[in-house]
C-alpha positions in Angstrom: 18.2 3.0 36.8 16.3 2.0 39.9 18.0 1.0 43.1 16.0 -1.2 45.4 16.6 -0.5 49.1 15.2 -2.3 52.1 12.5 -0.7 54.3 15.0 -0.6 57.2 17.6 1.3 55.1 15.0 3.8 53.9 13.6 4.3 57.4 17.2 4.9 58.7 17.9 7.4 55.9 14.7 9.4 56.7 15.6 9.4 60.4 19.0 10.8 59.5 17.6 13.5 57.2 15.1 14.5 59.9 18.0 15.4 62.2 18.9 18.3 59.8 18.0 21.6 61.5 16.3 22.8 58.3 15.6 21.7 54.8 18.7 22.2 52.6 19.3 22.9 49.0 19.3 19.1 48.4 16.6 18.0 50.9 12.9 19.0 50.7 10.1 17.8 52.9 6.5 17.8 51.6 3.2 16.8 53.0 0.7 16.5 50.2 2.1 18.5 47.3 0.9 16.7 44.2 1.3 19.4 41.6 3.3 17.8 38.7 4.8 21.1 37.6 6.0 22.0 41.1 7.4 18.5 41.5 9.3 18.7 38.2 10.8 22.1 39.3 11.7 20.8 42.7 13.4 17.7 41.2 15.4 19.8 38.8 16.5 22.3 41.5 17.3 19.5 44.0 19.4 17.6 41.5 21.3 20.7 40.4 21.9 21.7 44.1 23.1 18.2 44.9 25.7 18.4 42.1 26.8 21.9 43.3 27.2 20.7 46.9 29.0 17.5 45.9 26.2 15.2 47.0 25.6 12.0 45.2 21.8 12.5 45.3 19.1 14.8 46.6 15.9 13.9 48.5 12.3 15.0 48.3 10.4 13.2 51.1 6.6 13.3 51.3 4.8 13.0 54.7 7.0 15.3 56.7 5.9 18.6 58.1 8.3 21.3 56.9 8.9 23.4 60.0 8.7 20.8 62.7 10.0 17.7 60.8 7.1 15.8 62.3 6.1 12.7 60.4 2.5 13.4 59.4 1.9 11.1 56.5 0.7 12.0 53.0 -2.1 11.2 50.6 0.2 11.6 47.6 1.4 8.5 45.8 3.8 9.1 43.0 3.3 5.6 41.7 -0.3 6.4 40.8 0.0 10.0 39.8 -0.5 10.9 36.2 0.1 14.0 34.1 -2.5 13.8 31.4 -2.3 10.2 30.4 1.3 9.7 31.3 2.7 8.4 34.6 4.4 11.1 36.7 7.0 8.6 38.0 9.3 6.9 35.5 
């Protein structure tokens, strides 16, 4: 199930997550990681951690520098990524 959110909502959510002092078990910041196996492992770990910590969801946000939380942008686009002939994002 896809939930459409406005750009304003998403920008506000990212601003709030950037206020965290560090990544958490349920929040990961990435710059350009486009390795499908790594992404799959992260998604699994994040979703399990969110459940353990009582969160309704977890977040993997591209374009954020890990240590400084600076917004640096990314070249990764999950909508266009493929694993073999299958789409990464579904």
